[in-house]
C-alpha positions as CSV (number, residue, x, y, z in Angstrom):
1,X,9.7,-13.5,45.2
2,X,11.5,-13.2,41.8
3,X,9.9,-16.4,40.6
4,X,6.4,-15.1,41.6
5,X,7.0,-11.8,39.7
6,X,7.9,-13.8,36.6
7,X,4.7,-15.8,37.0
8,X,2.7,-12.5,37.2
9,X,4.3,-11.5,33.9
10,X,3.5,-14.7,32.1
11,X,-0.2,-13.9,31.1
12,X,0.9,-10.5,29.6
13,X,3.8,-12.2,27.8
14,X,1.5,-14.9,26.3
15,X,-1.0,-12.3,25.1
16,X,1.8,-10.1,23.7
17,X,3.3,-13.1,21.9
18,X,0.1,-14.4,20.4
19,X,-1.3,-11.0,19.3
20,X,1.9,-9.3,18.2
21,X,5.0,-11.4,17.8
22,X,3.4,-14.4,16.0
23,X,1.5,-12.2,13.5
24,X,4.7,-10.3,12.7
25,X,6.6,-13.6,12.2
26,X,3.7,-14.9,10.1
27,X,3.6,-11.9,7.9
28,X,7.4,-12.1,7.4
29,X,7.1,-15.7,6.3
30,X,4.1,-15.0,4.0
31,X,6.0,-12.2,2.3
32,X,8.2,-14.8,0.6
33,X,5.2,-16.7,-0.8
34,X,2.5,-16.3,-3.5
35,X,-0.4,-17.3,-1.2
36,X,-3.7,-15.8,-2.3
37,X,-5.3,-16.1,1.1
38,X,-7.9,-18.6,-0.1
39,X,-6.4,-21.8,-1.5
40,X,-4.5,-24.1,1.0
41,X,-1.5,-24.4,-1.3
42,X,1.2,-21.8,-2.0
43,X,4.7,-21.6,-3.3
44,X,7.9,-20.0,-1.9
45,X,8.8,-17.2,-4.4
46,X,11.8,-15.8,-2.5
47,X,12.3,-12.0,-3.0
48,X,9.9,-11.7,-5.9
49,X,7.3,-9.8,-3.9
50,X,9.9,-7.3,-2.7
51,X,11.1,-6.9,-6.3
52,X,7.6,-6.3,-7.5
53,X,7.2,-3.6,-4.9
54,X,10.0,-1.6,-6.6
55,X,8.0,-1.6,-9.9
56,X,4.6,-0.9,-8.4
57,X,3.6,2.6,-9.3
58,X,0.4,2.3,-7.3
59,X,2.4,1.5,-4.2
60,X,4.8,4.5,-4.9
61,X,1.8,6.8,-5.0
62,X,0.5,5.3,-1.7
63,X,3.9,5.9,-0.1
64,X,3.9,9.5,-1.3
65,X,0.4,10.1,0.0
66,X,1.3,8.5,3.3
67,X,4.4,10.6,3.7
68,X,2.5,13.8,2.8
69,X,-0.2,13.0,5.4
70,X,2.4,12.0,8.0
71,X,4.6,15.0,7.7
72,X,1.7,17.5,7.6
73,X,-0.2,16.0,10.5
74,X,2.8,15.2,12.7
75,X,4.3,18.7,12.4
76,X,0.9,20.4,12.9
77,X,-0.2,18.4,15.9
78,X,3.2,18.7,17.7
79,X,3.7,22.4,17.1
80,X,0.0,23.3,17.8
81,X,-0.2,20.8,20.7
82,X,2.8,22.3,22.4
83,X,1.6,25.8,21.8
84,X,-1.9,25.1,23.1
85,X,-0.6,23.1,26.1
86,X,1.6,26.1,27.1
87,X,-1.5,28.4,27.0
88,X,-3.8,25.8,28.8
89,X,-1.2,25.4,31.5
90,X,-1.8,29.0,32.6
91,X,-5.6,28.6,32.6
92,X,-5.7,27.9,36.4
93,X,-8.9,26.2,37.5
94,X,-10.1,25.8,34.0
95,X,-7.3,23.5,33.0
96,X,-9.2,20.2,33.4
97,X,-12.3,21.5,31.5
98,X,-10.3,22.8,28.6
99,X,-8.2,19.6,28.5
100,X,-11.4,17.5,28.3
101,X,-12.8,19.6,25.5
102,X,-9.7,19.2,23.4
103,X,-9.3,15.5,24.2
104,X,-12.9,14.6,23.4
105,X,-12.5,14.1,19.6
106,X,-9.7,11.5,20.3
107,X,-12.0,9.2,22.3
108,X,-14.8,9.2,19.8
109,X,-14.8,6.4,17.2
110,X,-12.7,7.3,14.2
111,X,-15.3,5.9,11.9
112,X,-18.0,8.0,13.5
113,X,-15.9,11.1,13.2
114,X,-15.2,10.3,9.5
115,X,-18.9,10.0,8.7
116,X,-19.6,13.3,10.4
117,X,-16.9,15.0,8.4
118,X,-18.1,13.3,5.2
119,X,-21.5,14.9,5.7
120,X,-19.7,18.3,6.2
121,X,-17.2,18.1,3.3
122,X,-19.1,16.3,0.6
123,X,-20.1,18.5,-2.4
124,X,-23.8,18.6,-1.2
125,X,-22.7,18.7,2.4
126,X,-23.1,21.2,5.3
127,X,-20.1,23.4,4.5
128,X,-21.1,24.2,0.9
129,X,-24.7,24.7,1.9
130,X,-23.7,27.3,4.5
131,X,-21.5,29.0,1.9
132,X,-24.5,29.2,-0.5
133,X,-26.8,30.5,2.2
134,X,-24.3,33.2,3.1
135,X,-24.1,34.2,-0.6
136,X,-20.6,32.8,-1.0
137,X,-21.6,29.9,-3.3
138,X,-18.6,30.8,-5.6
139,X,-16.3,29.5,-2.7
140,X,-18.0,26.1,-2.7
141,X,-15.6,23.3,-3.7
142,X,-15.4,19.6,-4.1
143,X,-13.4,18.8,-1.0
144,X,-13.5,15.0,-1.5
145,X,-13.9,14.3,-5.2
146,X,-10.8,16.3,-6.1
147,X,-7.6,14.4,-5.3
148,X,-5.6,17.4,-4.0
149,X,-8.5,18.7,-1.9
150,X,-9.2,15.2,-0.6
151,X,-5.7,14.8,0.8
152,X,-5.9,18.2,2.4
153,X,-9.3,17.3,3.9
154,X,-7.9,14.0,5.3
155,X,-5.0,16.0,6.9
156,X,-7.5,18.6,8.5
157,X,-9.7,15.8,9.9
158,X,-6.7,14.0,11.4
159,X,-5.2,17.1,12.9
160,X,-8.6,17.9,14.5
161,X,-9.0,14.4,15.8
162,X,-5.5,13.9,17.3
163,X,-4.6,17.5,18.4
164,X,-6.2,17.1,21.8
165,X,-4.2,13.9,22.5
166,X,-0.9,15.5,21.8
167,X,-1.9,18.6,23.7
168,X,-2.6,16.5,26.8
169,X,0.8,14.7,26.4
170,X,2.6,18.1,26.3
171,X,0.5,19.5,29.1
172,X,1.5,16.5,31.3
173,X,5.1,17.0,30.4
174,X,5.0,20.8,31.1
175,X,3.4,20.2,34.5
176,X,6.4,18.1,35.6
177,X,8.8,21.0,35.2
178,X,9.8,22.2,38.7
179,X,8.6,25.7,39.5
180,X,12.0,26.4,41.1
181,X,13.6,26.5,37.6
182,X,11.2,29.1,36.4
183,X,11.8,31.2,39.5
184,X,15.6,30.9,39.0
185,X,15.2,32.0,35.4
186,X,13.1,35.0,36.5
187,X,15.7,36.0,39.0
188,X,18.3,35.9,36.3
189,X,16.2,38.3,34.2
190,X,14.7,35.8,31.9
191,X,11.5,36.7,30.0
192,X,8.6,34.4,28.9
193,X,10.4,33.3,25.7
194,X,13.6,32.5,27.5
195,X,11.8,30.5,30.1
196,X,10.2,28.5,27.4
197,X,13.4,28.1,25.4
198,X,15.9,27.4,28.2
199,X,13.7,25.8,30.8
200,X,10.5,24.2,29.4
201,X,11.9,22.7,26.1
202,X,14.9,21.0,27.6
203,X,12.8,19.5,30.4
204,X,10.1,18.1,28.2
205,X,12.4,16.4,25.6
206,X,11.1,12.9,26.6
207,X,7.5,14.1,26.1
208,X,8.4,15.6,22.7
209,X,9.9,12.3,21.6
210,X,6.9,10.3,22.7
211,X,4.5,12.6,21.0
212,X,6.5,12.7,17.7
213,X,6.9,8.9,17.6
214,X,3.2,8.3,18.3
215,X,2.1,10.8,15.7
216,X,4.3,9.3,13.1
217,X,3.3,5.8,13.9
218,X,-0.4,6.7,13.8
219,X,-0.2,8.5,10.5
220,X,2.0,5.9,8.8
221,X,-0.8,3.4,9.6
222,X,-3.6,5.7,8.4
223,X,-6.6,3.7,7.1
224,X,-10.0,4.5,8.7
225,X,-10.4,8.1,7.6
226,X,-9.3,7.3,4.1
227,X,-11.6,4.3,3.8
228,X,-14.7,6.3,4.9
229,X,-14.0,9.7,3.3
230,X,-12.6,8.8,-0.1
231,X,-12.2,5.0,-0.3
232,X,-8.8,5.6,-1.8
233,X,-10.3,7.6,-4.7
234,X,-10.7,9.3,-7.0
235,X,-9.0,6.3,-8.7
236,X,-6.3,5.4,-6.2
237,X,-5.0,9.0,-5.7
238,X,-5.6,9.1,-1.9
239,X,-4.5,5.5,-1.0
240,X,-2.2,5.2,1.9
241,X,0.2,2.3,2.5
242,X,-2.2,0.6,4.9
243,X,-5.1,1.0,2.6
244,X,-3.0,-0.5,-0.2
245,X,-2.1,-3.5,2.0
246,X,-5.7,-4.2,2.8
247,X,-6.8,-3.8,-0.9
248,X,-4.0,-6.1,-2.2
249,X,-4.8,-8.7,0.5
250,X,-8.6,-8.9,0.4
251,X,-9.5,-7.1,-2.8
252,X,-6.9,-8.6,-5.1
253,X,-6.3,-11.9,-3.1
254,X,-2.5,-11.2,-3.0
255,X,-1.8,-12.0,0.6
256,X,1.8,-12.8,0.0
257,X,2.5,-9.5,-1.8
258,X,0.5,-7.5,0.8
259,X,2.5,-9.2,3.6
260,X,5.7,-7.9,1.9
261,X,4.3,-4.4,1.9
262,X,3.4,-4.8,5.6
263,X,6.9,-6.0,6.4
264,X,8.3,-2.9,4.6
265,X,6.0,-0.6,6.6
266,X,7.0,-2.3,9.9
267,X,10.7,-1.8,9.1
268,X,10.2,1.8,8.2
269,X,8.3,2.6,11.4
270,X,10.9,0.7,13.5
271,X,13.8,2.6,11.8
272,X,12.1,6.0,12.4
273,X,11.4,5.1,16.1
274,X,15.0,4.0,16.7
275,X,16.3,7.2,15.0
276,X,13.9,9.3,17.2
277,X,15.2,7.6,20.4
278,X,18.8,8.3,19.4
279,X,18.0,11.9,18.7
280,X,16.2,12.2,22.1
281,X,19.2,10.7,24.0
282,X,21.5,13.3,22.3
283,X,19.1,16.2,23.1
284,X,18.8,15.1,26.7
285,X,22.6,15.1,27.0
């Protein structure tokens, strides 16, 4: 029986190896080369690509933008997702309908969503037209062309897109909490806040960890929305790390250097994930 179970795992293992493990190993190897992605020949340059990363101001800017988006979106979707999930959990027979409405933006193509928001937020878009029609033309702004506004717009779009997913995660976690614990808290004189603080939160720590890790991983790899909404502009003021990787690889034909950035991003995400898991284990204890 044990041999049969291993055979059943073989197709998944092969697919996982071909689509994930081998590309990671390939990127790690290429990060030590100067391959341009076109010519068959290349040279081993050692740590040169990694040293160049330390002097790359454009990459530093991309790291800053990525961190700003990641922190803003991750904190927002987790706080709001938990709050909304707590309210939706009390909605009775309307729970499924409300959950579907919130979850809908997450299942729509990110590119499609980005084009919809582009038509809303562009300077001649729907939002500014509505403000002008309402006599509030002085409030119209360049939500995309201005670097500061563009980053805020990307954060708003991403919060709107992913909030429903994290709300569903928290709702599923809350619904696993035994009712007996709430009843015991009520008998001890606990109010609604105390039930949430001393019953709900400790019981949904695994769900919190999953939601936080997934939000951080998603935003650290942010690309689609930036590509459609700003294309990294104005200049390169809204470039994320992933956008920078793609630009260096296929725009500047620096596949070796872009692989080094990709390895850096992989290590950062892995480190954050391990840290989160350690924090979760301590919180559970």
